[in-house]
C-alpha positions in Angstrom: -158.9 73.8 -241.7 -161.3 75.8 -243.7 -164.0 74.5 -246.1 -165.3 77.3 -248.4 -164.2 79.9 -245.9 -165.9 78.2 -242.9 -164.0 76.5 -240.1 -165.6 73.2 -238.9 -164.9 74.3 -235.3 -167.2 77.3 -235.8 -170.2 75.4 -236.9 -173.2 75.8 -234.5 -174.9 72.4 -234.5 -178.1 73.6 -232.9 -179.0 75.7 -236.0 -178.5 72.8 -238.4 -182.0 71.9 -239.6 -181.2 70.7 -243.2 -178.2 69.3 -245.0 -177.2 69.8 -248.6 -175.7 66.7 -250.1 -175.3 64.9 -253.4 -176.8 61.8 -255.0 -174.7 59.1 -256.6 -175.3 60.9 -259.9 -173.9 64.1 -258.2 -177.2 65.9 -258.2 -177.6 68.3 -255.3 -180.3 67.2 -252.7 -181.5 69.2 -249.7 -182.7 67.0 -246.8 -184.3 68.0 -243.5 -182.7 66.6 -240.3 -185.7 65.4 -238.2 -184.2 62.5 -236.1 -180.7 63.5 -235.0 -180.3 65.1 -231.6 -177.9 67.9 -231.0 -175.4 65.6 -229.3 -175.4 63.3 -232.4 -174.9 66.4 -234.7 -172.0 67.5 -232.5 -170.4 64.0 -232.6 -170.6 64.1 -236.5 -168.9 67.5 -236.6 -166.2 66.3 -234.2 -165.7 63.2 -236.5 -165.3 65.5 -239.5 -162.7 67.6 -237.7 -160.8 64.5 -236.8 -161.0 63.2 -240.4 -159.7 66.5 -241.7 -156.7 66.4 -239.3 -155.9 62.9 -240.4 -156.1 63.8 -244.1 -153.8 66.8 -243.5 -151.3 64.7 -241.7 -151.3 62.0 -244.4 -150.8 64.7 -247.1 -148.0 66.4 -245.1 -146.2 63.1 -244.7 -146.7 62.2 -248.4 -148.9 59.1 -247.7 -151.8 60.6 -249.7 -152.1 63.0 -252.6 -154.7 65.7 -252.9 -156.5 64.0 -255.7 -157.1 60.7 -254.0 -160.2 61.7 -252.0 -163.4 59.8 -253.0 -167.0 60.8 -253.2 -169.1 59.3 -250.4 -172.9 59.4 -250.7 -173.9 57.4 -247.6 -173.1 57.6 -243.9 -173.4 54.1 -242.3 -172.8 54.9 -238.7 -173.5 57.7 -236.2 -171.4 58.0 -233.0 -173.6 57.5 -229.9 -171.7 58.8 -226.8 -173.9 58.5 -223.7 -175.3 55.1 -222.8 -178.7 55.5 -221.3 -179.3 58.9 -222.9 -178.6 58.5 -226.6 -178.8 54.8 -226.8 -179.6 51.7 -224.6 -179.8 48.0 -225.1 -183.3 46.5 -224.6 -182.2 42.9 -225.2 -179.2 41.1 -226.7 -180.2 42.1 -230.2 -182.4 45.2 -229.8 -181.2 48.8 -229.3 -183.2 51.9 -228.5 -181.8 55.1 -230.0 -182.9 58.6 -228.9 -185.1 60.3 -231.5 -186.1 57.1 -233.2 -189.4 55.5 -232.2 -189.3 51.8 -231.4 -186.3 49.6 -231.2 -183.8 48.6 -233.8 -182.8 45.0 -234.5 -179.0 44.5 -234.3 -177.4 41.6 -236.0 -174.0 40.6 -234.5 -171.1 39.6 -236.8 -169.9 36.1 -237.0 
């Protein structure tokens, strides 16, 4: 699928240094990517391709209309593929993620 004449498969993730996105008030914001590794950027593009295929399938099978897509201003998770390289568990509730200094405290669900 094409977005503004660009196919998601043709995106070169190594050249992505900044991202244009929108605030909740729909004001355009330009943010620099300083923490994400190339592998994490590739995983995000792969997820976007998968989401596009799912939406196209839902529209084709009449489970979703074109106008039902919602604006999303936050991304709450990043796919981490390689244990030991992109992430590792330091203890039962601490995770070390590549590109982020220190460990992150993880709270398990009840």
